[in-house]
C-alpha positions in Angstrom: -5.8 -30.1 12.1 -9.2 -31.4 11.1 -12.0 -32.8 13.4 -13.3 -36.2 12.4 -15.8 -36.8 15.3 -17.7 -35.0 18.0 -15.1 -36.0 20.6 -12.3 -34.4 18.7 -14.5 -31.3 18.1 -15.2 -31.0 21.9 -11.5 -31.4 22.6 -10.8 -28.6 20.1 -13.4 -26.4 21.9 -11.7 -27.0 25.2 -8.3 -26.0 23.8 -9.9 -22.9 22.4 -11.4 -21.9 25.7 -8.1 -22.6 27.4 -6.4 -20.1 25.1 -4.5 -22.6 23.1 -3.7 -22.2 19.4 -3.6 -25.8 18.0 -3.8 -24.9 14.3 -0.3 -24.1 13.2 0.7 -23.0 9.6 3.5 -25.2 8.3 4.7 -22.4 6.0 5.1 -19.4 8.4 4.4 -21.2 11.8 1.7 -18.7 12.8 -0.8 -20.4 15.1 -4.6 -20.0 15.4 -7.2 -20.9 18.0 -10.0 -21.3 15.5 -10.1 -23.6 12.5 -12.0 -21.0 10.4 -9.2 -18.4 10.9 -6.6 -21.0 10.1 -8.3 -21.9 6.8 -8.6 -18.2 5.9 -4.9 -17.7 6.6 -3.8 -20.7 4.5 -5.2 -19.0 1.4 -2.4 -16.4 1.7 0.1 -19.1 0.9 -1.8 -21.1 -1.6 -2.8 -18.1 -3.7 -6.3 -19.5 -3.9 -8.9 -16.9 -4.9 -12.3 -18.6 -4.8 -14.5 -15.4 -4.7 -15.2 -13.9 -8.1 -16.8 -10.6 -9.0 -19.9 -11.0 -11.2 -19.2 -7.7 -12.9 -15.5 -7.9 -14.0 -14.6 -11.5 -13.0 -11.7 -10.3 -10.8 -11.0 -12.9 -8.1 -10.4 -12.5 -4.3 -9.1 -14.7 -1.5 -11.8 -13.7 0.9 -15.5 -12.8 0.7 -14.8 -9.6 2.7 -12.3 -8.4 0.0 -14.9 -9.2 -2.7 -17.5 -7.2 -0.9 -15.1 -4.2 -0.6 -14.4 -4.6 -4.3 -18.1 -4.6 -5.3 -18.3 -1.0 -4.0 -16.1 0.1 -7.0 -19.0 -1.1 -9.2 -21.9 0.1 -7.1 -20.4 3.4 -6.2 -21.2 2.8 -2.5 -18.9 4.9 -0.3 -20.3 4.5 3.3 -17.5 6.3 5.1 -17.8 10.1 5.0 -15.5 12.8 6.2 -17.3 15.2 8.6 -14.9 18.0 7.7 -15.3 18.1 3.9 -17.9 15.4 3.3 -15.7 13.4 0.9 -16.7 9.8 1.0 -14.6 6.6 0.9 -15.1 2.9 0.2 -13.1 1.7 3.2 -12.8 3.0 6.8 -9.0 2.9 6.6 -9.1 5.2 3.6 -11.2 7.7 5.6 -8.8 7.5 8.6 -5.9 8.3 6.3 -7.8 11.2 4.8 -8.7 12.7 8.2 -5.0 13.4 8.9 -5.2 16.1 6.1 -7.6 18.0 8.3 -6.2 17.3 11.8 -2.5 17.7 10.7 -1.6 14.9 13.1 1.8 13.3 12.6 2.0 10.5 15.1 4.9 8.6 13.5 8.3 10.0 14.5 11.8 9.2 13.4 14.0 8.2 16.3 17.1 9.4 14.4 16.2 13.0 13.5 12.8 13.3 15.2 11.0 14.3 11.9 7.3 13.4 12.1 5.0 11.8 9.6 1.3 11.4 9.2 1.6 7.8 7.9 3.7 4.8 9.0 4.6 4.1 5.4 6.1 7.6 5.0 8.2 7.0 8.1 9.4 3.6 6.8 10.4 5.3 3.5 12.2 8.1 5.4 14.1 5.6 7.5 15.9 4.4 4.4 17.8 7.7 4.4 19.4 6.8 7.7 19.8 3.1 7.0 20.9 3.4 3.4 18.5 0.6 2.5 17.7 0.5 -1.2 15.3 -2.4 -1.7 14.2 -1.7 -5.3 16.6 -2.8 -8.0 16.6 -2.2 -11.7 16.6 -5.6 -13.6 18.4 -3.9 -16.5 21.5 -2.6 -14.7 21.0 -3.7 -11.0 21.1 -0.1 -9.8 19.2 0.2 -6.5 16.7 2.8 -5.2 15.0 3.5 -1.9 11.5 4.1 -3.4 9.5 2.4 -6.1 8.8 5.8 -7.7 12.6 6.5 -8.0 13.0 3.1 -9.7 10.2 3.7 -12.1 11.7 7.0 -13.1 15.1 5.4 -13.6 13.7 2.5 -15.7 12.7 5.1 -18.4 16.4 5.5 -19.2 16.3 1.9 -20.4 12.8 2.0 -22.0 13.1 5.4 -23.5 9.7 6.4 -22.2 8.9 10.1 -21.7 5.3 10.2 -20.4 5.2 13.9 -19.4 4.2 16.1 -22.2 4.3 19.9 -22.5 0.9 21.2 -23.6 2.6 24.3 -25.3 5.2 22.6 -27.5 4.5 18.8 -27.1 8.1 18.2 -25.9 8.3 15.1 -23.7 10.1 14.4 -20.4 11.0 11.3 -18.3 9.8 12.9 -15.0 7.4 15.5 -13.9 10.1 17.8 -12.3 11.8 18.2 -15.7 8.5 19.1 -17.3 7.8 21.7 -14.6 11.3 23.2 -15.1 10.7 23.2 -18.9 7.3 25.0 -18.5 9.1 28.0 -17.1 10.3 28.7 -20.7 6.7 29.3 -21.7 5.4 31.1 -18.6 8.5 33.3 -18.0 8.7 32.1 -14.3 12.0 31.4 -12.7 12.7 27.9 -11.4 13.3 27.7 -7.7 15.6 24.8 -6.7 14.2 23.1 -3.6 16.5 21.7 -1.0 16.8 17.9 -0.6 14.6 17.7 2.5 11.8 19.7 0.8 11.9 17.3 -2.2 11.8 14.2 -0.1 9.0 15.2 2.3 
């Protein structure tokens, strides 16, 4: 909804103060009380990226995202860990990092009560219980519960073997096969991990 005169603007302000959300997205039906927030939201659906980086010309949907991106060029990392002094571009990255030091695992599975430090890890874990496999191979339609599992599988079709042994230059499709192979050179014995240890 656009305002065309002062009267309409004043009416819009009254709606805002009354807690109404008159700006409704016709795509996802989310509603907004402010026109500026509504306009910012619409960009999600249009794919418009009007903000461009002067350094690498990458484009962004919001000025805020552009400012965050610019830190990759300037090296500015304003968020610092008070345990180890490692610095981060974004506050959310610092918060994720702090869990390493605190050992906090606030996300718990209601099926088996296993706890996780990140919500994403819990979501991936839940697929063990639900059987959900959202990632499908477009070559053979086989499905997987993680992107990484799908990527490893795709190498069967592409023939890629990106993991190389530094001793003999033999190549492998995944890192675990490379680690197992390295035992030949080091003389170590390979310890087979149980499924829960591999997954978590």
